[in-house]
C-alpha positions as CSV (number, residue, x, y, z in Angstrom):
1,M,75.6,75.1,76.9
2,S,74.3,78.5,76.3
3,I,76.2,80.5,78.9
4,N,78.3,83.5,77.8
5,L,81.8,82.1,78.2
6,S,83.5,85.5,77.4
7,H,81.6,87.1,80.3
8,F,82.7,84.4,82.7
9,K,86.3,84.5,81.3
10,E,86.4,88.3,81.9
11,M,85.1,87.8,85.5
12,L,87.7,85.2,86.2
13,L,90.5,87.2,84.7
14,L,89.6,90.3,86.7
15,R,89.4,88.3,90.0
16,K,92.7,86.6,89.1
17,A,94.5,89.9,88.7
18,E,93.0,91.1,92.0
19,L,94.2,88.0,93.8
20,E,97.7,88.1,92.3
21,K,98.0,91.7,93.7
22,I,96.7,90.7,97.1
23,L,99.0,87.7,97.3
24,F,102.0,89.8,96.3
25,N,101.1,92.3,99.0
26,I,100.7,89.6,101.6
27,Q,104.0,88.1,100.7
28,N,105.7,91.4,101.2
29,E,103.9,91.9,104.6
30,I,105.1,88.5,105.8
31,K,108.7,89.3,104.7
32,D,108.4,92.7,106.5
33,I,107.1,91.0,109.7
34,N,109.7,88.4,109.6
35,S,112.5,90.9,109.1
36,I,111.5,93.1,112.1
37,E,113.9,92.6,115.0
38,T,111.8,91.7,118.1
39,K,112.6,93.4,121.3
40,D,111.0,90.9,123.7
41,E,108.8,87.9,123.9
42,A,105.6,90.0,123.6
43,D,106.9,91.5,120.3
44,L,107.8,88.1,119.1
45,A,104.4,86.7,119.9
46,A,102.6,89.6,118.2
47,S,104.9,89.2,115.2
48,N,104.2,85.4,115.0
49,M,100.4,86.0,115.3
50,D,100.5,88.6,112.5
51,S,102.6,86.3,110.3
52,G,100.3,83.3,111.0
53,R,97.2,85.3,110.2
54,N,98.7,86.6,107.0
55,F,99.7,83.1,106.1
56,Q,96.2,81.8,106.6
57,I,94.8,84.6,104.4
58,Y,97.5,83.9,101.8
59,M,96.6,80.2,101.7
60,K,92.9,80.9,101.3
61,Q,93.5,83.4,98.5
62,K,96.0,81.1,96.8
63,K,93.4,78.3,96.8
64,E,90.9,80.6,95.1
65,L,93.5,81.6,92.6
66,D,94.3,78.0,91.8
67,E,90.5,77.3,91.3
68,I,90.3,80.3,89.0
69,N,93.2,79.1,86.9
70,E,91.5,75.7,86.7
71,A,88.2,77.4,85.5
72,L,90.1,79.3,82.9
73,K,91.7,76.1,81.6
74,K,88.3,74.5,81.4
75,I,87.1,77.4,79.3
76,E,89.9,76.8,76.9
77,E,89.2,73.0,76.9
78,G,85.4,73.5,76.4
79,T,84.5,71.9,79.7
80,Y,83.7,75.0,81.7
81,G,80.4,74.9,83.6
82,I,80.2,71.1,83.8
83,C,79.9,69.5,87.3
84,E,83.0,67.4,88.0
85,M,80.9,64.9,89.9
86,C,77.8,64.3,87.8
87,D,78.8,65.8,84.5
88,E,75.6,67.9,84.3
89,P,75.7,71.6,83.5
90,I,76.2,73.9,86.5
91,N,73.4,76.4,86.9
92,E,74.3,79.8,85.5
93,E,73.2,81.6,88.6
94,R,75.7,79.5,90.6
95,L,78.4,80.4,88.1
96,R,77.6,84.1,88.5
97,I,78.1,83.9,92.2
98,K,81.1,81.6,92.1
99,P,82.5,81.6,88.5
100,Y,85.1,78.9,89.4
101,A,82.5,76.5,90.9
102,K,83.5,72.8,90.2
103,Y,80.2,71.3,91.2
104,C,76.5,71.8,90.7
105,I,74.5,72.8,93.8
106,I,73.2,69.2,94.4
107,C,76.7,67.6,94.2
108,K,78.2,70.4,96.4
109,E,75.6,69.7,99.1
110,I,76.3,66.0,98.9
111,M,80.0,66.6,99.4
112,E,79.4,69.0,102.3
113,K,77.2,66.4,104.0
114,E,79.8,63.7,103.6
115,Q,82.5,65.9,105.0
116,K,80.3,66.9,107.9
117,N,79.7,63.2,108.7
118,K,83.5,62.4,108.8
């Protein structure tokens, strides 16, 4: 494959650092929200909503971080940029948009259609 691995590794490492910072801040926000003494049920409901929203954001960011770590591991193993479904190279344009992509566009569309039909 003729893609510039060092470029993609740098992109992944920058995003990884960004996500780690975001996750750290969200963890602290959740701790702060949970430590606030609530005065009444409205305060408690608002606190729970904030905590829940932060948790959803946290889980989404955590998933992206896990995918980035997987992509970095693939770079080290020499399997980066190969579709996990068909073993064909993933288009470089796709990797520029989503450097931790696991699937080529065709396989991703097949998977999305299958999930939609469930």
